[in-house]
C-alpha positions as CSV (number, residue, x, y, z in Angstrom):
1,X,-18.3,14.7,3.7
2,X,-14.6,14.5,4.3
3,X,-12.2,12.3,2.4
4,X,-12.2,9.6,5.1
5,X,-16.0,9.2,4.9
6,X,-15.9,9.3,1.1
7,X,-13.3,6.5,1.0
8,X,-15.1,4.5,3.6
9,X,-18.4,4.7,1.7
10,X,-16.6,3.8,-1.5
11,X,-14.9,0.8,0.1
12,X,-18.2,-0.4,1.3
13,X,-19.7,-0.1,-2.2
14,X,-16.7,-1.9,-3.8
15,X,-16.9,-4.7,-1.2
16,X,-20.6,-5.3,-1.9
17,X,-20.3,-4.9,-5.7
18,X,-17.2,-7.0,-6.3
19,X,-17.3,-9.5,-3.4
20,X,-20.9,-9.6,-2.3
21,X,-19.9,-8.9,1.3
22,X,-19.7,-6.0,3.7
23,X,-16.3,-4.4,4.0
24,X,-15.5,-5.7,7.5
25,X,-16.6,-9.2,6.6
26,X,-13.7,-9.4,4.0
27,X,-10.4,-11.0,5.0
28,X,-7.7,-8.4,6.0
29,X,-5.7,-8.7,2.8
30,X,-8.9,-8.1,0.7
31,X,-9.9,-5.2,2.9
32,X,-6.5,-3.5,2.1
33,X,-7.0,-4.1,-1.6
34,X,-10.5,-2.7,-1.5
35,X,-9.4,0.3,0.6
36,X,-6.6,1.0,-1.8
37,X,-9.0,0.9,-4.7
38,X,-11.4,3.3,-2.9
39,X,-8.5,5.7,-2.3
40,X,-7.6,5.6,-6.0
41,X,-11.2,6.3,-6.9
42,X,-11.2,9.2,-4.5
43,X,-8.1,10.7,-6.2
44,X,-9.7,10.2,-9.6
45,X,-12.9,11.8,-8.3
46,X,-11.0,14.8,-6.9
47,X,-9.0,15.2,-10.1
48,X,-12.2,15.3,-12.1
49,X,-13.6,18.0,-9.8
50,X,-10.4,20.0,-10.3
51,X,-10.5,19.6,-14.0
52,X,-14.2,20.7,-14.1
53,X,-13.5,23.8,-12.0
54,X,-10.5,24.7,-14.2
55,X,-12.7,24.3,-17.4
56,X,-15.4,26.5,-15.9
57,X,-12.7,29.1,-15.0
58,X,-11.3,29.0,-18.5
59,X,-14.7,29.5,-20.0
60,X,-15.3,32.5,-17.8
61,X,-12.0,33.9,-18.9
62,X,-12.9,33.4,-22.5
63,X,-16.2,35.1,-22.2
64,X,-14.7,38.0,-20.3
65,X,-12.1,38.5,-23.0
66,X,-14.9,38.2,-25.7
67,X,-17.0,40.9,-23.9
68,X,-14.0,43.3,-23.6
69,X,-13.2,43.4,-27.3
């Protein structure tokens, strides 16, 4: 799933959860607000993935160093 699909899906979830409507049934100004929230959620999601990948890499480095000595 690419980022546009992810954000679209998240915007649809937010619209339903917070406003009880489908995304395209919201007024334009609310669509923009929901879309911006979905984009922010995407950035947080990706930052979490990067952090997790970095943590795994650091653990691998630690174990490699432990096995050398």
